[in-house]
C-alpha positions in Angstrom: 367.1 208.1 247.9 369.9 210.6 248.6 368.5 213.0 246.0 365.1 213.0 247.7 366.6 213.7 251.1 368.8 216.5 249.6 365.8 218.1 247.9 363.8 217.9 251.1 366.7 219.6 253.1 367.0 222.3 250.5 363.3 223.0 250.5 363.2 223.2 254.3 366.2 225.6 254.2 364.5 227.9 251.7 361.3 228.0 253.6 363.1 228.8 256.9 365.0 231.6 255.2 361.8 233.0 253.6 360.0 232.9 257.0 362.9 234.7 258.7 362.9 237.3 256.1 359.1 237.9 256.5 359.5 238.3 260.2 362.4 240.8 259.7 360.3 242.8 257.2 357.3 242.9 259.6 359.5 244.2 262.4 361.0 246.8 260.2 357.6 248.0 259.0 356.4 248.4 262.5 359.4 250.4 263.4 359.1 252.6 260.3 355.5 253.4 261.1 356.7 254.8 264.4 354.2 252.9 266.5 354.9 253.6 270.1 353.3 250.8 272.1 353.7 252.6 275.4 351.9 255.7 274.1 349.1 253.5 272.7 348.7 251.7 276.0 348.7 255.0 277.9 346.1 256.6 275.6 343.9 253.5 275.8 344.1 253.6 279.6 343.2 257.3 279.5 340.1 256.4 277.5 339.1 253.6 279.8 339.5 255.8 282.8 337.4 258.5 281.3 334.6 256.0 280.5 334.8 254.3 283.9 334.6 257.7 285.7 331.4 258.5 283.8 329.7 255.1 284.1 330.4 252.1 286.3 332.3 249.3 284.6 333.2 245.8 285.8 336.8 244.6 285.6 336.0 242.5 282.5 334.5 245.5 280.8 337.5 247.6 281.6 339.8 244.9 280.1 337.6 244.6 277.0 337.5 248.3 276.5 341.2 248.7 277.0 341.8 246.2 274.1 339.2 248.1 272.0 340.9 251.5 272.6 344.4 250.1 272.1 343.2 248.8 268.7 341.7 252.2 268.0 344.9 254.1 268.7 347.0 251.6 266.7 344.7 252.2 263.7 344.7 256.0 264.2 348.5 256.0 264.4 348.6 255.3 260.6 349.4 258.5 258.9 347.8 257.4 255.6 344.3 256.9 257.1 341.6 258.8 255.2 338.9 260.8 256.9 336.3 258.4 255.6 338.1 255.4 257.2 338.4 257.4 260.5 334.6 258.0 260.5 333.9 254.3 259.8 336.2 253.4 262.7 334.4 255.9 265.0 331.1 254.4 264.1 332.3 250.8 264.8 333.8 251.8 268.1 330.6 253.6 269.1 328.6 250.4 268.2 330.9 248.3 270.3 330.6 250.6 273.3 326.8 250.6 273.0 326.8 246.8 272.7 328.9 246.2 275.8 327.2 248.6 278.1 323.7 248.1 279.7 320.8 250.2 278.3 320.5 252.5 281.3 324.2 253.5 280.9 323.8 253.9 277.2 321.2 256.6 277.9 323.6 258.2 280.2 326.3 258.2 277.5 323.8 259.7 275.0 323.5 262.7 277.4 327.3 263.3 277.1 328.1 263.5 273.4 331.5 265.2 274.2 332.7 262.0 276.0 331.5 259.8 273.2 333.3 262.0 270.7 336.5 261.7 272.8 336.2 257.9 273.0 335.4 257.3 269.3 337.8 259.8 267.7 
């Protein structure tokens, strides 16, 4: 019985240590990538502001778009991102914008390709 308890304690100790090491590695990786959360939030807010100045958005839409644009800027912060992946990301963001905006406002967005380019790239 003592051996079983000893083995259980050792297994728990190893799993705790491994988990702590994974968390430390993840934090270090984020720091190495140079991801500046404040800059990402600021850039996302700038995108939301540009969109809301052009078309009228509800508070829920602003919140959703802020999350979308924060994700966009986090992904684009990766230095090793190929042009093909950037184009795929731009297409996905454009589809999400079109899906979350009423049709009459989508037509208005289509008339301003420069704004759509800013929001997606």
